[in-house]
C-alpha positions in Angstrom: -38.4 26.2 16.3 -35.0 26.6 17.0 -33.1 29.4 15.1 -29.6 28.4 13.5 -28.0 30.9 16.4 -30.0 28.5 18.6 -28.8 25.4 17.3 -25.3 26.9 17.0 -25.1 27.0 20.8 -27.0 23.9 21.5 -24.0 22.1 19.8 -21.2 24.3 21.3 -19.2 21.8 23.1 -18.6 24.0 25.9 -22.0 24.0 26.8 -22.3 20.6 26.3 -19.1 19.9 28.4 -20.6 22.3 31.0 -24.0 20.5 31.3 -22.4 16.4 31.7 -20.3 17.8 34.1 -22.6 19.1 36.4 -24.6 15.7 35.6 -21.8 13.8 36.6 -21.2 15.7 39.5 -24.4 16.3 40.7 -23.2 19.9 42.2 -22.6 23.1 40.4 -19.7 23.8 42.7 -17.8 20.2 42.0 -18.4 20.8 38.2 -16.8 24.0 38.5 -14.1 22.8 40.2 -13.4 19.9 38.0 -13.7 22.2 34.7 -11.3 24.6 36.4 -13.9 27.6 36.2 -16.1 29.6 38.8 -19.8 28.5 39.6 -21.1 31.4 38.1 -19.8 30.6 34.7 -20.4 27.1 34.7 -24.2 28.5 36.0 -24.1 30.6 32.8 -23.0 28.2 30.1 -25.6 26.2 31.4 -28.3 28.8 31.0 -27.3 29.5 27.6 -27.6 25.9 26.8 -31.4 25.8 28.4 -32.0 28.8 26.3 -31.1 27.4 22.8 -33.0 23.9 24.0 -36.0 25.9 25.3 -36.7 23.8 28.0 -34.8 23.8 31.8 -32.2 20.9 31.5 -31.0 20.7 35.4 -33.4 20.2 38.4 -31.9 22.8 40.7 -34.1 22.3 43.8 -32.9 18.6 44.3 -29.5 18.0 46.4 -27.8 16.0 44.5 -29.0 18.2 41.3 -30.6 15.9 38.7 -31.1 16.2 34.8 -35.0 17.0 34.1 -36.7 14.5 31.6 -35.5 17.1 28.5 -32.0 16.9 30.3 -31.8 13.1 30.7 -33.0 13.4 26.6 -30.1 15.4 25.8 -27.5 13.8 28.1 -26.9 10.9 25.6 -26.3 12.9 22.5 -24.5 15.2 24.4 -22.1 12.6 25.6 -21.5 11.1 21.9 -21.3 14.8 20.2 -18.3 15.3 23.0 -16.7 12.0 22.5 -16.8 12.1 18.6 -15.2 15.8 18.9 -12.3 14.0 21.4 -11.7 11.5 18.6 -11.4 13.9 15.8 -9.0 16.0 17.9 -7.1 13.0 18.2 -7.3 12.1 14.5 -6.3 15.4 13.4 -3.5 15.7 16.1 -1.8 12.4 15.2 0.6 12.9 12.1 0.2 9.3 11.2 -0.3 8.7 7.4 -0.1 12.7 6.7 2.2 11.9 4.4 2.9 9.8 1.4 5.7 7.8 -0.7 4.4 6.6 -3.9 6.2 3.1 -4.9 6.0 1.2 -8.5 6.9 -2.0 -8.2 6.8 -5.4 -10.9 4.4 -8.0 -9.2 7.5 -10.7 -8.5 9.4 -7.7 -6.4 6.7 -7.4 -4.2 7.6 -10.4 -2.3 7.9 -11.4 1.0 11.3 -9.5 1.8 10.1 -6.4 0.1 7.0 -6.7 2.4 9.2 -6.7 5.3 11.2 -3.9 4.2 8.6 -1.7 3.6 6.8 -3.0 7.2 10.2 -2.0 9.0 10.1 1.6 7.4 6.5 2.0 8.1 7.0 1.4 11.9 9.8 4.0 11.9 7.9 6.7 10.2 4.3 6.2 11.1 3.6 9.7 9.6 4.4 8.5 6.2 1.9 6.3 4.2 3.4 3.6 1.6 1.1 3.8 -1.7 2.4 1.0 -3.7 1.4 -0.1 -7.4 2.1 -3.6 -8.6 2.2 -4.3 -12.2 4.0 -4.6 -15.6 7.5 -2.9 -16.1 7.2 -0.8 -19.2 3.6 0.8 -17.6 4.9 1.4 -14.2 8.2 3.1 -15.5 5.9 5.5 -18.0 4.3 6.4 -14.9 7.1 7.0 -12.8 8.3 9.3 -15.8 5.3 10.8 -15.1 5.8 11.2 -12.1 3.4 9.3 -10.7 5.7 7.1 -8.2 8.3 8.7 -6.1 10.3 5.4 -6.1 10.2 2.8 -9.0 11.7 -0.5 -9.7 11.5 -2.0 -13.1 12.7 -4.7 -15.0 14.4 -3.6 -18.4 17.1 -4.6 -20.8 19.3 -1.7 -19.8 19.1 0.7 -17.0 19.1 4.6 -17.6 21.8 6.8 -16.4 19.7 7.8 -13.2 18.9 4.4 -12.0 20.1 3.9 -8.1 21.4 0.6 -8.5 21.0 -2.2 -11.0 20.8 -5.9 -10.2 21.0 -8.9 -13.2 17.8 -10.9 -13.4 18.5 -14.4 -14.6 16.1 -15.4 -17.1 15.2 -19.1 -18.2 12.7 -21.0 -20.2 10.3 -23.2 -18.0 7.7 -26.2 -18.9 5.9 -27.9 -16.5 7.2 -30.7 -13.9 4.0 -32.9 -14.4 3.2 -32.1 -18.1 6.7 -31.8 -19.5 6.8 -30.7 -23.2 9.1 -33.5 -24.3 12.2 -33.7 -26.5 10.4 -34.7 -29.3 9.4 -30.6 -29.8 12.7 -29.4 -29.5 14.2 -31.7 -32.1 11.3 -31.6 -34.8 11.2 -28.1 -36.1 7.6 -28.6 -37.9 6.1 -29.3 -34.8 4.7 -25.8 -33.4 6.0 -24.8 -29.7 3.1 -23.9 -27.4 3.6 -20.6 -25.9 2.3 -19.0 -22.5 2.9 -15.4 -22.4 1.6 -11.7 -21.5 -0.9 -9.7 -22.7 0.6 -7.6 -25.4 3.2 -4.8 -24.4 5.0 -7.4 -21.7 8.5 -7.4 -21.9 9.2 -11.1 -21.7 6.6 -11.6 -24.0 8.5 -9.3 -26.6 12.0 -11.5 -25.4 10.5 -14.6 -26.1 9.2 -13.8 -29.6 12.2 -12.7 -30.7 14.2 -15.8 -29.4 11.5 -18.1 -31.0 11.7 -16.3 -34.4 16.0 -16.4 -34.3 15.4 -20.0 -33.8 13.0 -19.9 -36.8 10.6 -22.1 -35.4 6.8 -22.5 -35.6 4.9 -21.1 -32.4 1.5 -20.1 -31.5 0.3 -18.6 -28.2 -1.5 -21.3 -26.1 -2.3 -18.9 -22.9 -2.2 -15.4 -22.5 -2.4 -13.7 -18.8 -1.9 -10.5 -17.3 -0.2 -11.6 -14.1 2.6 -13.3 -13.4 1.3 -15.8 -11.0 -1.3 -16.8 -13.9 1.3 -17.2 -16.4 3.1 -19.5 -13.8 0.1 -21.4 -13.2 -0.8 -21.6 -17.0 3.0 -23.0 -17.2 2.6 -25.1 -14.2 -0.8 -26.9 -16.1 1.2 -27.9 -19.2 -0.2 -25.3 -21.5 3.1 -24.6 -22.8 6.6 -22.8 -22.4 7.7 -19.1 -21.3 10.4 -17.4 -20.9 10.6 -16.1 -17.0 12.5 -14.7 -14.1 14.4 -17.9 -12.6 13.3 -15.7 -9.3 9.6 -15.7 -9.7 9.5 -19.8 -10.7 10.6 -21.1 -7.2 7.8 -21.7 -5.7 5.8 -23.3 -8.8 5.6 -27.1 -10.0 8.1 -25.8 -13.1 11.5 -26.5 -14.6 14.1 -25.5 -17.0 13.1 -26.3 -20.2 17.0 -28.0 -21.2 16.8 -27.6 -25.1 16.6 -23.8 -24.9 18.7 -23.0 -21.7 19.2 -19.8 -20.3 18.7 -16.3 -21.8 20.6 -13.0 -21.7 19.3 -11.7 -18.1 17.7 -8.5 -17.9 18.2 -5.8 -15.6 16.1 -4.9 -11.9 16.7 -1.5 -11.9 16.0 1.4 -8.9 14.8 4.5 -9.3 13.9 7.5 -7.0 13.6 11.0 -7.5 14.7 12.1 -4.2 18.2 11.7 -3.0 17.6 12.9 0.7 15.4 12.4 3.9 13.2 9.5 4.4 12.8 8.5 0.5 16.4 7.9 0.7 16.2 6.0 3.4 13.6 3.8 2.2 15.5 3.6 -1.1 18.2 2.1 0.6 16.5 -0.4 2.3 14.9 -1.4 -0.9 18.1 -1.6 -2.6 19.7 -4.0 0.7 16.5 -6.0 -0.2 17.2 -6.2 -3.8 21.0 -7.0 -3.4 20.1 -9.8 -1.1 17.4 -11.2 -3.6 19.7 -11.2 -6.7 23.0 -13.0 -4.2 20.4 -15.8 -4.2 21.2 -16.9 -7.5 24.4 -14.9 -8.1 26.2 -14.5 -4.8 29.4 -13.0 -6.8 27.7 -10.4 -8.6 27.9 -6.9 -7.7 25.2 -4.2 -8.6 25.4 -3.4 -12.3 25.5 0.3 -11.2 25.8 2.4 -8.4 23.7 5.0 -6.9 24.5 8.5 -8.4 
């Protein structure tokens, strides 16, 4: 049974490299030249490997030299071990993905335009890995304040003083195009209004309830979901009304519910702990993307607040 020292020598890449070079060259002399060493050195390395294995690996009497049966058995393993070592060296020497920027964004903010912004940034900074989390604004902002994210985009009523930039988010009530609620519901105050809402804690949910309560209308939650997509699908199917961002409704078969009209805009606010380097470059790119998004519905609106 081989000792631990023998096993160490057996898997020594220098010895395995000498062995495979001799086999490939068919000559100790040519192998030594290819590895830029003397013939005596390569012979010593092969000898150490043979001592570790406990068997002759090269039939030296043949011209060109050839591996013995034991050498042939070891050869495949030796090549795989050397290839794996080269792969590991390449991976460790390549800085790709060694640093990370953690980003928290609402579900509808991570759209095709924002994904393209991230992709452009990633191509310029192969060493940086972007870790993006999509979710509800309140939960994301709580995590940002706990330093779980480097950059955050949140929907809120008013931005905090340390936001980099903020843009108005138009809000409106929506109903299904195919299964409309009808004007009778708006006129008859005794008719309870079916609502499609987020789960408790959602920003839109609370704003929706506040408006209904101000109107002194009867209501009930007909459907609740945890994602914006599911809420919109439910409205699309005619399950009820919902208060939602105008941007988010574009690709669904929903329309504004005229009797309730528009609501006070919310704010899309951009935050970042760092104000320099690659993080600032990404923040600036995200700000430009958010500005373009805001301009779709408010072509003459400037940011609510400017980066500090």
